[in-house]
C-alpha positions as CSV (number, residue, x, y, z in Angstrom):
1,M,46.3,-39.0,8.4
2,H,44.6,-35.8,7.3
3,T,42.9,-37.7,4.4
4,R,41.5,-40.4,6.7
5,L,40.2,-37.8,9.1
6,A,38.6,-35.8,6.3
7,R,36.9,-39.0,5.0
8,T,35.6,-39.9,8.5
9,A,34.2,-36.4,9.0
10,A,32.5,-36.4,5.6
11,A,31.0,-39.9,6.3
12,S,29.7,-38.6,9.7
13,A,28.1,-35.6,8.0
14,R,26.4,-37.8,5.4
15,L,25.1,-40.0,8.1
16,A,23.7,-37.1,10.2
17,A,22.0,-35.7,7.1
18,A,20.5,-39.0,6.2
19,T,19.2,-39.5,9.7
20,A,17.7,-36.0,9.8
21,L,16.0,-36.6,6.4
22,A,14.6,-40.0,7.5
23,A,13.3,-38.4,10.7
24,G,11.6,-35.6,8.7
25,A,10.0,-38.2,6.4
26,V,8.5,-39.9,9.4
27,L,7.1,-36.7,10.8
28,V,5.6,-35.4,7.5
29,P,4.6,-38.1,5.0
30,A,5.0,-37.4,1.3
31,G,2.2,-35.4,-0.3
32,V,1.0,-33.9,3.0
33,A,1.4,-30.2,3.4
34,S,1.9,-28.7,6.9
35,A,0.2,-25.4,7.7
36,A,-0.7,-23.3,10.6
37,P,-4.2,-23.9,11.9
38,A,-6.8,-21.5,10.6
39,S,-7.8,-18.9,13.1
40,S,-10.7,-16.7,13.4
41,T,-10.9,-13.4,11.5
42,A,-8.4,-10.8,12.7
43,Q,-8.5,-7.1,12.1
44,V,-5.5,-6.0,10.0
45,S,-5.0,-2.2,9.6
46,S,-8.0,-0.6,10.9
47,S,-10.3,-1.5,8.1
48,V,-9.5,-4.9,6.6
49,P,-10.6,-8.2,8.0
50,V,-8.3,-11.0,7.0
51,S,-8.2,-14.6,8.0
52,Q,-5.3,-17.0,7.6
53,A,-7.5,-19.0,5.2
54,D,-7.9,-16.0,2.9
55,P,-4.8,-15.9,0.6
56,E,-5.5,-12.4,-0.8
57,P,-3.6,-9.6,0.8
58,S,-5.3,-6.3,1.5
59,S,-5.6,-3.6,-1.2
60,C,-4.9,-1.1,1.6
61,R,-1.2,-1.7,1.7
62,P,1.3,0.7,0.0
63,N,2.9,-2.1,-2.0
64,H,-0.5,-3.1,-3.4
65,V,-1.6,0.4,-4.6
66,N,-0.5,2.2,-7.8
67,A,-1.0,6.0,-7.3
68,T,-0.6,8.6,-10.1
69,I,-1.0,12.4,-10.2
70,T,-2.7,13.9,-13.2
71,P,-3.9,17.5,-13.9
72,A,-7.7,17.9,-13.7
73,P,-9.9,20.7,-14.9
74,A,-9.3,24.0,-13.1
75,S,-12.0,25.9,-11.1
76,A,-12.2,29.6,-10.3
77,G,-9.0,30.5,-8.5
78,H,-7.6,27.0,-8.3
79,S,-5.7,24.4,-10.2
80,H,-6.8,20.8,-9.6
81,Y,-4.9,17.5,-9.6
82,T,-6.4,14.0,-9.3
83,V,-4.5,11.3,-7.5
84,A,-5.8,8.0,-8.8
85,L,-5.5,4.9,-6.7
86,T,-5.7,1.5,-8.3
87,A,-5.3,-1.7,-6.3
88,A,-3.2,-4.6,-7.5
89,P,-4.9,-7.7,-9.0
90,H,-5.6,-10.5,-6.5
91,T,-5.9,-8.2,-3.5
92,A,-8.9,-8.1,-1.1
93,P,-11.0,-4.9,-1.2
94,C,-10.7,-2.5,1.7
95,T,-12.5,0.6,3.0
96,L,-11.1,4.1,3.1
97,T,-12.5,7.3,4.6
98,G,-11.7,11.0,4.6
99,S,-8.8,12.9,3.1
100,P,-5.2,11.6,3.1
101,T,-3.0,13.1,5.7
102,G,0.7,13.9,6.2
103,L,1.1,14.9,2.5
104,V,4.8,15.6,1.6
105,F,5.5,17.0,-1.9
106,S,8.9,16.7,-3.5
107,L,10.7,17.2,-6.8
108,N,13.3,14.6,-7.7
109,G,13.5,13.7,-4.0
110,S,13.8,17.3,-2.7
111,P,10.9,18.1,-0.3
112,R,8.8,21.2,-1.0
113,A,7.8,23.1,2.1
114,V,4.0,23.3,1.6
115,E,1.0,21.9,3.5
116,A,-2.4,20.7,2.3
117,V,-5.4,20.8,4.6
118,P,-8.4,18.5,4.3
119,Y,-11.7,19.7,3.0
120,G,-15.1,18.0,2.3
121,D,-16.9,15.1,3.9
122,Q,-14.5,13.1,6.0
123,T,-16.9,10.3,7.0
124,T,-18.1,8.6,3.7
125,P,-16.7,5.1,3.3
126,V,-15.2,4.2,-0.1
127,V,-14.1,0.8,-1.3
128,L,-10.7,0.3,-2.9
129,G,-10.1,-3.0,-4.7
130,P,-9.0,-4.4,-8.0
131,A,-12.4,-3.7,-9.5
132,D,-12.9,-0.5,-7.5
133,P,-10.5,2.3,-8.1
134,A,-10.6,5.4,-6.0
135,E,-9.2,9.0,-6.2
136,F,-8.8,12.2,-4.3
137,D,-8.4,15.9,-5.4
138,I,-5.7,18.3,-4.6
139,Q,-6.5,22.0,-5.0
140,V,-3.7,24.5,-5.5
141,P,-4.6,28.3,-5.4
142,N,-3.7,30.1,-8.6
143,S,-0.6,32.2,-8.0
144,G,2.2,33.9,-9.9
145,G,4.3,30.8,-10.0
146,P,3.8,27.6,-8.0
147,A,6.8,25.4,-7.3
148,Q,6.9,22.2,-9.3
149,A,6.8,18.8,-7.7
150,D,6.7,15.2,-9.2
151,E,5.8,13.1,-6.1
152,V,3.6,13.2,-3.1
153,T,3.7,10.8,-0.2
154,F,0.7,10.4,2.2
155,T,-1.2,8.3,4.7
156,L,-4.6,6.9,3.8
157,N,-7.3,6.5,6.5
158,G,-9.8,3.8,7.2
159,P,-12.9,3.9,9.4
160,D,-10.8,3.2,12.5
161,G,-7.9,5.6,11.8
162,A,-4.7,5.8,9.8
163,I,-3.7,2.8,7.7
164,P,-0.1,1.8,8.4
165,G,2.5,2.6,5.7
166,E,3.3,5.5,3.4
167,F,1.7,5.7,0.0
168,T,3.5,7.4,-2.9
169,A,2.0,9.0,-6.0
170,H,4.0,10.2,-9.0
171,G,3.2,12.8,-11.6
172,P,3.6,16.5,-12.3
173,I,2.0,18.9,-9.8
174,G,2.3,22.6,-9.0
175,V,2.5,23.3,-5.2
176,D,1.9,26.5,-3.3
177,G,0.6,27.8,0.1
178,G,-3.1,27.3,0.8
179,M,-3.4,23.9,-0.8
180,Q,-6.3,21.6,0.1
181,V,-6.9,17.9,-0.2
182,G,-10.3,16.4,-0.7
183,P,-11.6,13.1,0.6
184,V,-11.1,9.8,-1.2
185,T,-14.0,9.1,-3.5
186,A,-14.9,6.3,-5.8
187,T,-13.6,6.8,-9.3
188,P,-16.5,7.7,-11.6
189,T,-17.3,5.1,-14.2
190,A,-17.5,6.0,-17.9
191,G,-21.0,5.6,-19.5
């Protein structure tokens, strides 16, 4: 009796699946893709226009930016570090302005209690995209012994305000009180 019941249930399930498949075939003919209708351009993050027809995601997203910290030439009284920003291939360029904010430095995941205040022109727009790398400077006053860090997280800004998401840069950096962070600038080209 249980075997007959199991066969009847299995046959009913196959019939329901075949009916659903046939109904789907009527609604969407073979070779026709269904898609959401294109809409007008919408503003995504405060600085990146994107339409549904544009398949390239914004370069101004944390998962589309590679950020690295490297020592830069020192100036009188300061050590400098460059944070280089490179956008992933096949992303749409976006516009950044001003200095990054909310910088948090850490060593192997342990936060360092230091702040970095912005300096320089905070209004000049800079394009970040696959062919347009950008960078910013971090100045650390020379002292008897800055603490070491290997990571900084930060927020980037667009013309209309903060860009959602937290960006992370990796690389060695000394940190100490009195740090300053410069505005994002276009990476100078060689030649």
